N, C-alpha and C positions, 0 to 999 in steps of 0.2 A: 504493500500500500504506500502511495505517495504521502510523505509527511513534510509539512512546512512549519517552521518556527516563524511566526509573524510578530514583529516588534513594531507596534504602531500605537497611535492614540486610541482612546475609547470614549464614547459618549453614551449616556443612558437614553437620551431622547434623540431619535434620528439615526442617521447612518453615515458616518465618516470613519476613516481609519479602520481599526479592527472591527468596529461596529458595522462597517460596510463590507469588509473583505472576508470575514470568517465564514458567514453563512453560505455565500455562493460557492466557496471552495468545498465546504462540507457537503453541499448539495451535489457536487461533482464526485463525491466519494473520497475526498482528500482528508487526511488526518491533519488537523490544525492545532498548534499549540500557541495561543495568543499571549503575548506579554505586552502590558499596557504602559505607555509612556506618559499618558495623562489619564485622569478619570473625571471627566467633565460632565455636567448636566446636559449640555448640548454643544454643538460646534460654535466657534467664535464668530461666524458670519452673522449671528443674531445681534452682535454688539454687546451682549451681556451673557455671562455664564457663571456657574459655580462649580467648585470642586478643585482638587489638587493637581498641580503639575508634579509628576513623580520625580524625585531626586534620582539622578543617574546611578547613585550607589544602590538605591532600592531596586531599580530596574536590573542592575547587574546582579544583585542578590537573588532575584527570582531566577535569572538565567543560570546562575551558579547552582541553584537548587535542582534545576532540570539536569544539569551536568552530573550532579551527585547521584542521580538515578541511573547513570551510565546510559543516558538516552540519546546523546548527541550522534552516535553512529547511525541512528534511525532517521536522522533529518536529511531530506533531499534538497532543501533550499531554506535559506534565511531570507525573509521578505521584510523590507522596511519601506516606510513612506515619509510623510512630513517629519522633519527633524527640527524640533523647537530650539535646540541649542547645541553648542559644541560638545558638551558633556555626554549627551545622548549619542551623538555621532561616534564618539570614541567607544562608548559601551557597545554599540551595535557592531563595530569593527572587531572588538574583542570577542564578541559572540561568534562572528563569522570565522575568525581564526580558530576558535575552540571547536566549532562544528567541523571545519575542514580538516583539522588534525585528527578527528575521530572518523570522518568519512571524506576522503579526498575527492570523491565524486560529487559531493554536494556543491551547489551553486549559491551565489549571493545575488538576489534580485532586488534592485534598488529603484524606487520611484523618486527621482530627484526633484521634489516639489520646490518650486521657487516662485512661480507666477504664471501669467498667461498673456496673450497678445493684447487683450483689452485692458487688463488691470496693471500690467507691468510686473515688476518684481515686488512681491508683498511679504517676503521673509526678512529677518534681520540681516544686515549687510554682511555679517560673518558667515552666513549659511552658504551662499553661492561659492565662496572661497573654499570652505570646508568640503563641499560636495566636489568641486572641480579638482582640488589638489589632494584630498585624502580618501574620500568615499568612492567616487566613480572609478578611480584606478584599481580599486579592490573588487569591483562588481563584475559579475559575469553577464548579467542581463540588466539593462536599464530601460525605463519606460517614460522618457520625457515627452512633453508636448513639443510642438515645433518651436515655440518661443524658448522653452527651456533648453532644447537642443542647441539653438543658436547661442544662448547665454553660456552654456558649458564650453562651447568650442570657439567662442569669439567670432562667430559668423552671423550672417543674417539670411538664413535660407528662406526662399520664397518659391522658386520653381522646383520641379522634381529633380532636375540635375543638381541644383544647389543644395537641396535637402539630402540627396544621396552623398554629395561631397561632405556635408556636415556630419553625416552618419559615419563616413570613413574617418573623419577627424576624431569623432568620439570613440570609434573602435581603436584608434591608435593610442587612446588614453588607457585602454585596458579591457573594456567589455567586448565580448564576441557577438552578443545578441542584443539588438536594439529595436524596441517598438516605439514608433513616433506617432503620437496621437494629435488630434486637432491640426492636421495638415491642411493648410488653406492656400492652395496654388492659385496664382492669379488667372490661370487659363481654365480653371475648373468650371463646370456648368453652374449657373446661379442656383443658390439654395442647396448646395451639396458640401460635404466635408469628407476628408479621407483619413485613413490610418495606414501606416507603412511599417512593415516588419522586415528586418534584415538580420541575417546570420552569415558571418564571414562574407563571401562574395555573392550570396543569394539575397534577392529582395522581392517582396510582393506588396501590392497595394490594393485597397478596397475602398470603394466610394459608397456613401449612404446619403440620404436626405439630411440636411442640417436642421435639426429640430429647434424651435424657438424656446429654449429651456436652459437655465443655469442651475445645475443640480450638484450641490456639494456632495462629494463622495463618489461621483461617477468615475473619477480617475483611479480611486482606490479599488473599486470593483474591477476596472479594466486591467490594472496591474496584477491583481489576484488571479483573475481568470486566465489571462495570457500566460502567467507563470505556471499555473496548474496544467494548462493544455500543453505547453511546451515541454514540461517535465515528463508528461505521460506519453506524448507522441513523437517528440523531436521532429515533427513535421510542421514546417513554418507556415505553409499554406493552410493546413488544417487548423493550426492554433490561432492564426489571424482570423480566419473565417468564422470559427466558433465563437471567438471573443467578441468580434464586431456584431454578430447576429444577436448574441445574448444582451450585450450592452444597449444596442438599439432598441430591442423590445422592452428592456427595463425603462429606458428613457421615454419611450412612447407611452407605456403604461402610466408612468409618473405624470407626463404631460396631460394625458386624458383624465387623470384623477383630479387635477386642479390643485393638488397639494404641493407644498414646498419640499418636503422630504422624499427621498427615493422610496418607491414602493417595492422595497427589496424582497420581502417575503412573498408578496403577491406575484412577483415575476419569477418565482423559483423554477417553473418548468422551462423557462428560457435558458437557464444555466444547464439543467440536466439534459435537455433535449433541444439544442439550438436548431433553428429552422434552416440555417445556412442559405438565407434568402438573397445574399449579395455576392456578386462575382468577384473573385479574388484573382488579380492579374499579376503575372510575373513581369517585373520591370528590370530585373538584372539576374 
């Protein structure tokens, strides 16, 4: 059975971080061990929240306890998302090193959360430097959006050719597998958005309608599903197609509901049985 150690934030109300990632992976049949970096009432997009930011030492203590069960050898991947501070970043990298020492085949999947094309960079100024110089070089798989890919590599990708060149620059930093979300090519049909997956010299792209929806946590679900599918199949086309299909149906269901939070549980059949309704095209 595929096993993932997921080190992310947690909220009681709504779905971001582990609260968005764990259930879809479990619905796929993945064993997930969640370690929380925050324990908030809700995500910070509401402007007000309650609950503690976990001290990195406490997070490390939980991970150490898992190691004391001699369980690291069972882990196929360490998954991380938003990193609120440098201390958490160091703790995650220590966990990755410990897991890989026990299981050299394990991978580190990192969602390098920094911002987006509309909002710009919304994390503390130290985080992009931490991600670029310390975290991404240790990752095997990263899932940036197109804006974050440019930020990581010091480029401004717009066209497909430019985005693939930026992917190559990111691969030169360390990761062998890259999923680029929210690809907005200037020559794409109006009202569409794309996702691009690359592994070594192979690359595939898929286009979907661009839904008029800003859904916190959708990137966390995307990273979790793609990591799970990639681990299980090692088939880039299949992993991309299944991920895009499930995430689109989740977003469509959320849009139709009229609610702000992801309809994560209601969309569970989309994770377990993706419709594969979009064409996945090889571009390299």
